[in-house]
C-alpha positions as CSV (number, residue, x, y, z in Angstrom):
1,M,-5.2,7.0,21.5
2,S,-7.9,3.8,21.6
3,F,-7.3,0.8,22.9
4,Q,-7.6,-0.9,19.4
5,D,-4.9,1.3,18.2
6,R,-2.8,0.9,21.1
7,F,-3.2,-3.1,20.8
8,A,-2.0,-2.7,17.2
9,E,1.2,-0.8,18.4
10,S,1.9,-2.9,20.9
11,L,1.6,-6.2,18.5
12,E,3.4,-3.9,15.8
13,T,6.4,-3.8,18.1
14,F,6.2,-7.3,19.4
15,W,6.3,-8.8,15.8
16,Y,9.1,-6.1,14.7
17,Q,11.7,-6.9,17.0
18,K,14.7,-9.0,17.0
19,P,13.4,-12.7,17.9
20,R,13.2,-13.8,21.5
21,W,12.7,-16.6,23.7
22,Y,9.1,-15.8,23.3
23,H,8.7,-15.7,19.8
24,W,10.4,-19.6,19.9
25,L,7.9,-20.6,22.3
26,L,5.1,-19.6,20.4
27,S,6.6,-20.7,17.1
28,P,4.2,-23.6,17.0
29,L,1.5,-21.4,15.9
30,S,3.5,-20.0,13.1
31,G,4.1,-23.3,12.0
32,L,0.4,-24.3,12.1
33,Y,-0.2,-21.1,9.7
34,R,2.7,-22.1,7.6
35,L,0.9,-25.2,6.9
36,V,-2.4,-23.9,5.9
37,M,-0.7,-21.3,3.9
38,A,1.5,-24.3,1.6
39,L,-1.7,-26.6,1.7
40,R,-3.9,-23.6,0.2
41,S,-0.8,-23.1,-2.4
42,C,-1.1,-26.6,-3.5
43,C,-4.5,-26.8,-3.6
44,Y,-4.4,-24.1,-6.7
45,R,-1.2,-26.1,-8.4
46,M,-2.9,-29.3,-8.4
47,G,-6.0,-27.3,-9.9
48,L,-8.3,-28.0,-7.2
49,F,-9.6,-24.4,-6.7
50,K,-10.0,-22.4,-10.2
51,V,-7.6,-20.1,-11.3
52,H,-8.4,-16.9,-13.7
53,H,-6.1,-16.5,-16.3
54,S,-6.3,-12.8,-18.0
55,S,-5.6,-12.2,-21.9
56,V,-3.2,-9.5,-21.2
57,P,-0.2,-8.8,-18.2
58,V,-1.2,-9.0,-14.6
59,V,1.5,-7.4,-12.7
60,V,1.2,-8.0,-8.6
61,V,2.6,-5.3,-6.4
62,G,2.5,-6.7,-3.0
63,N,4.2,-7.3,0.2
64,I,5.0,-10.2,2.5
65,T,4.7,-8.5,5.8
66,V,1.8,-6.9,7.6
67,G,2.3,-3.3,7.8
68,G,3.3,-0.5,5.6
69,T,6.0,-0.7,3.0
70,G,5.7,2.3,0.7
71,K,3.5,-0.5,-1.9
72,T,1.0,1.6,-2.7
73,P,3.5,5.1,-3.7
74,F,4.8,2.4,-5.8
75,V,2.1,1.4,-7.7
76,M,0.7,4.9,-8.4
77,G,4.4,5.7,-10.0
78,L,4.2,2.6,-11.7
79,V,0.7,3.1,-13.6
80,E,2.1,6.8,-14.4
81,Y,5.2,4.8,-15.8
82,L,3.3,3.0,-17.9
83,L,0.7,6.1,-19.2
84,K,3.6,7.4,-20.1
85,Q,4.7,4.4,-22.4
86,G,1.3,4.6,-24.4
87,H,-0.4,1.4,-22.2
88,R,-3.9,1.6,-21.1
89,P,-3.4,0.2,-17.3
90,G,-5.9,-0.7,-14.9
91,I,-5.7,-1.3,-11.3
92,V,-7.8,-3.8,-8.7
93,L,-7.8,-3.9,-5.0
94,R,-9.3,-5.8,-2.5
95,G,-11.5,-2.4,-1.3
96,Y,-10.5,-2.8,2.8
97,G,-12.5,-1.9,5.3
98,T,-15.5,-1.9,3.2
99,S,-18.1,-4.3,3.1
100,N,-16.1,-7.1,1.0
101,H,-17.6,-6.1,-2.3
102,D,-18.4,-9.5,-4.1
103,E,-19.4,-8.3,-7.3
104,P,-16.3,-6.0,-9.0
105,L,-17.3,-1.9,-8.3
106,R,-15.6,0.5,-10.3
107,I,-14.5,3.5,-8.9
108,S,-15.9,7.2,-9.7
109,E,-15.8,10.7,-8.1
110,S,-18.2,10.2,-6.2
111,S,-17.3,6.8,-4.5
112,L,-16.9,7.4,-0.8
113,P,-13.6,5.6,1.1
114,S,-16.3,4.2,3.5
115,E,-18.1,2.2,0.3
116,V,-14.7,1.4,-1.7
117,G,-11.8,2.1,0.7
118,D,-9.3,4.7,1.4
119,E,-6.5,3.5,-0.9
120,A,-9.1,3.2,-3.9
121,C,-10.2,6.4,-3.8
122,M,-6.9,7.8,-3.2
123,I,-5.1,6.3,-6.2
124,Y,-8.3,6.8,-8.7
125,R,-8.1,10.6,-8.0
126,R,-4.8,10.9,-8.0
127,L,-4.3,8.6,-11.6
128,K,-8.5,8.6,-13.5
129,V,-7.3,5.4,-14.4
130,P,-10.3,2.3,-14.3
131,V,-9.9,1.3,-10.6
132,L,-12.0,-1.8,-9.6
133,V,-12.6,-3.0,-5.7
134,C,-13.7,-6.8,-5.4
135,R,-13.2,-9.1,-2.6
136,K,-12.2,-11.7,-5.2
137,R,-9.7,-10.2,-7.6
138,A,-10.2,-12.3,-10.6
139,L,-13.7,-11.0,-11.1
140,A,-11.9,-7.4,-11.1
141,I,-9.3,-8.4,-13.4
142,A,-11.7,-9.7,-15.9
143,E,-13.9,-6.4,-15.4
144,C,-10.6,-4.5,-16.2
145,E,-10.0,-6.7,-19.7
146,K,-13.7,-5.7,-20.4
147,A,-12.4,-2.0,-19.8
148,G,-9.9,-2.1,-22.9
149,C,-6.7,-2.5,-20.2
150,T,-3.8,-3.5,-21.8
151,V,-2.1,-4.5,-18.2
152,I,-3.5,-4.6,-15.0
153,V,-1.7,-3.9,-11.7
154,S,-2.9,-5.8,-8.8
155,D,-2.1,-3.6,-5.4
156,D,-1.5,-6.1,-3.0
157,G,-2.9,-10.1,-3.8
158,L,0.5,-11.6,-3.4
159,A,-0.7,-14.7,-2.1
160,H,-3.9,-14.7,-3.9
161,Y,-3.4,-17.8,-6.1
162,A,-7.0,-17.4,-7.7
163,F,-5.5,-15.3,-10.7
164,S,-2.7,-16.0,-12.7
165,R,-0.3,-13.4,-12.8
166,S,3.0,-12.5,-15.1
167,I,4.9,-10.4,-13.0
168,D,5.0,-10.8,-8.6
169,I,6.8,-7.6,-7.2
170,I,7.7,-7.7,-3.3
171,C,7.9,-4.2,-1.8
172,A,9.8,-4.6,1.9
173,D,10.9,-2.1,3.9
174,A,14.5,-1.2,4.1
175,Y,14.6,-0.6,7.5
176,R,12.4,-3.3,9.4
177,Q,12.5,-5.5,6.7
178,W,11.1,-8.9,8.0
179,G,10.9,-8.2,11.6
180,S,11.3,-11.4,14.1
181,G,11.5,-13.6,11.0
182,F,8.4,-15.6,12.0
183,C,5.1,-15.8,10.4
184,L,1.9,-14.7,11.9
185,P,0.5,-14.8,14.6
186,V,4.3,-14.3,16.3
187,G,5.5,-12.8,13.6
188,P,4.9,-10.0,11.0
189,L,5.2,-12.5,7.9
190,R,2.2,-13.4,5.7
191,E,4.4,-16.2,3.9
192,P,7.7,-17.5,4.7
193,K,10.9,-15.6,3.2
194,S,11.4,-18.5,1.0
195,R,8.5,-16.8,-1.4
196,L,11.2,-14.1,-2.1
197,K,13.0,-16.9,-4.2
198,K,9.6,-16.7,-6.9
199,A,9.2,-13.0,-7.1
200,S,10.2,-11.4,-10.0
201,L,11.6,-8.8,-8.5
202,L,12.8,-7.5,-5.0
203,V,12.3,-3.8,-4.0
204,F,13.3,-2.0,-0.9
205,T,11.7,1.3,-0.2
206,S,13.3,3.8,1.8
207,N,12.9,7.7,2.7
208,E,16.8,7.7,1.3
209,P,19.5,6.4,-1.3
210,L,20.7,3.1,0.2
211,V,24.5,1.8,-0.1
212,G,24.3,-1.6,-2.1
213,D,23.1,-3.6,-5.2
214,V,19.7,-4.0,-4.2
215,S,16.1,-2.2,-6.3
216,V,15.0,0.8,-4.4
217,S,12.4,2.8,-4.4
218,L,13.0,6.2,-3.0
219,T,10.1,7.9,-1.5
220,K,10.0,11.7,-1.9
221,P,7.6,14.5,-0.7
222,V,6.8,17.0,-4.0
223,C,4.9,19.5,-2.3
224,L,1.7,20.3,0.5
225,V,-1.6,19.7,-1.4
226,N,-4.7,21.8,0.6
227,V,-6.9,19.0,1.3
228,A,-10.2,21.0,0.9
229,N,-9.1,22.7,-2.1
230,P,-6.7,20.0,-3.9
231,S,-6.0,22.9,-6.9
232,E,-4.0,24.7,-4.3
233,T,-0.6,23.7,-3.5
234,K,2.2,24.7,-1.6
235,P,5.9,24.1,-1.5
236,L,7.7,22.0,0.7
237,S,9.0,24.7,2.8
238,F,5.8,26.8,3.3
239,F,6.3,25.0,7.3
240,K,9.2,24.7,7.9
241,G,10.3,25.5,11.6
242,V,6.2,26.1,12.5
243,T,4.3,23.9,14.6
244,V,2.0,21.4,12.8
245,N,-0.6,18.6,13.6
246,A,0.9,15.5,11.9
247,V,-1.8,13.3,11.2
248,A,-1.1,9.6,10.1
249,G,-3.3,6.8,9.8
250,I,-1.2,4.0,7.8
251,G,0.9,1.1,7.8
252,H,4.0,3.1,9.1
253,S,3.7,6.3,10.3
254,E,6.9,6.6,11.6
255,R,8.2,6.7,8.1
256,F,5.5,9.9,7.2
257,F,6.7,11.3,10.8
258,A,10.4,11.1,9.6
259,M,9.7,12.9,6.6
260,L,8.3,16.0,8.3
261,E,11.4,16.0,10.7
262,V,13.4,16.0,8.0
263,L,11.5,19.2,6.6
264,G,12.3,20.8,9.5
265,Y,8.5,20.8,10.7
266,N,7.8,21.0,14.1
267,A,5.4,18.4,14.3
268,K,3.1,16.9,17.0
269,H,2.4,13.6,16.1
270,W,-1.3,12.4,15.6
271,N,-0.8,8.3,15.3
272,F,-3.9,6.3,14.6
273,R,-3.9,2.6,12.8
274,D,-4.0,1.9,9.5
275,H,-7.0,2.5,7.7
276,H,-8.9,4.8,10.7
277,Q,-12.0,6.4,9.8
278,Y,-12.1,9.7,11.4
279,S,-14.7,11.5,12.8
280,K,-16.0,15.2,12.6
281,L,-14.9,15.4,16.1
282,E,-11.6,14.0,15.8
283,C,-10.7,16.6,12.7
284,I,-11.9,19.6,14.8
285,S,-9.4,18.4,17.9
286,F,-6.5,18.7,15.9
287,S,-7.3,21.9,13.8
288,D,-5.7,24.0,16.4
289,C,-2.7,24.7,14.3
290,P,-1.7,24.0,10.7
291,V,-2.6,20.1,9.8
292,V,-0.1,18.1,7.9
293,M,-1.7,14.7,7.0
294,T,-0.8,11.3,4.2
295,E,-2.7,11.5,1.2
296,K,-4.4,8.0,2.2
297,D,-5.9,10.0,5.6
298,A,-6.7,13.1,3.2
299,V,-9.6,11.6,1.2
300,K,-11.2,10.7,4.6
301,C,-10.8,14.1,6.1
302,S,-12.1,16.2,3.0
303,A,-15.5,16.0,3.8
304,Y,-14.9,18.1,6.8
305,E,-13.6,20.7,5.1
306,L,-10.8,21.8,7.3
307,K,-9.6,25.0,7.0
308,N,-5.7,24.9,7.1
309,A,-5.3,21.1,6.4
310,W,-2.7,20.1,3.9
311,Y,-1.8,16.5,2.6
312,L,1.6,15.5,2.0
313,R,2.3,14.7,-2.1
314,I,4.7,11.5,-2.1
315,E,5.9,10.3,-5.4
316,A,8.2,6.9,-5.7
317,E,11.2,7.3,-7.9
318,F,12.5,4.0,-9.2
319,D,13.9,2.8,-12.7
320,Y,10.2,1.2,-13.3
321,S,11.9,0.5,-16.8
322,L,13.2,-2.4,-15.8
323,I,9.0,-3.6,-14.9
324,E,8.5,-2.5,-18.6
325,R,11.4,-5.2,-19.8
326,L,9.8,-8.0,-17.5
327,L,6.5,-7.0,-19.2
328,E,8.5,-7.6,-22.7
329,D,9.7,-11.0,-22.2
330,C,6.1,-11.9,-20.7
331,C,4.7,-11.2,-23.9
332,T,7.7,-12.5,-25.6
333,N,7.3,-15.8,-24.1
334,V,3.4,-16.2,-24.2
């Protein structure tokens, strides 16, 4: 594991532990961050900063914490539902880890993860709907409107107030939740917990059913897909009892490793930081036995033609009709 990976892991441990005396000692830094965020939000409300108003509903799916919350599987499940309901959805992202495009770039089959972001490539390859990346999401939303999209889903962008939104959905990890409860840089919160009151819907993501009166997005594995040949699939039981190299470079890798444990795989963990860019040498190093990785990692490793590498296809099980009703209310109130 590289120094950057170890540092990121240590920082995440610091953020998600119960608050200790040193969190309180550093709390003025968190207060300064909150002040800057509040002033920025106020500028948008007062009209000092320009806000793009879309002609079609915009649904923002984001999180108020740093780290994986199962947000992207939820987005893909929502878009699949909208397609079945006859909508023409489009998706906008910032394109994390790219050269920060100042102009909207529409994803195609030839787009590379290093140019447009791993999540953008993964979403497009799965859904084949208009997917646009841009540092300024308002510009990407405008391009989706030109493309004839009837509803636009923003993967992340909860605190990007340069565009109006019809629905705000906040995804939260059911187990880690808010960590220490402090805002950055002392805790994992991008916005204070009071932001939850303004959300249209709060969704807890989990690998297993939860008890209680909460909205739960159940993240479930569906099958194994060959990284080099996506048309080849295997049942989840294919590697039961088999030793595999489990590769994950996502926001909360432990959730992925826990899935493999439940499936009965003897998994050797290869844990990388989120959005890690794999080299050919790294891919060779963990190909001594079957490889099972996340779908997001697979889009970056597919160029290396690994012979016995598979990704775990994940789907989010949720009552998306709740969001359809929210959309109907938005259209009614326009």
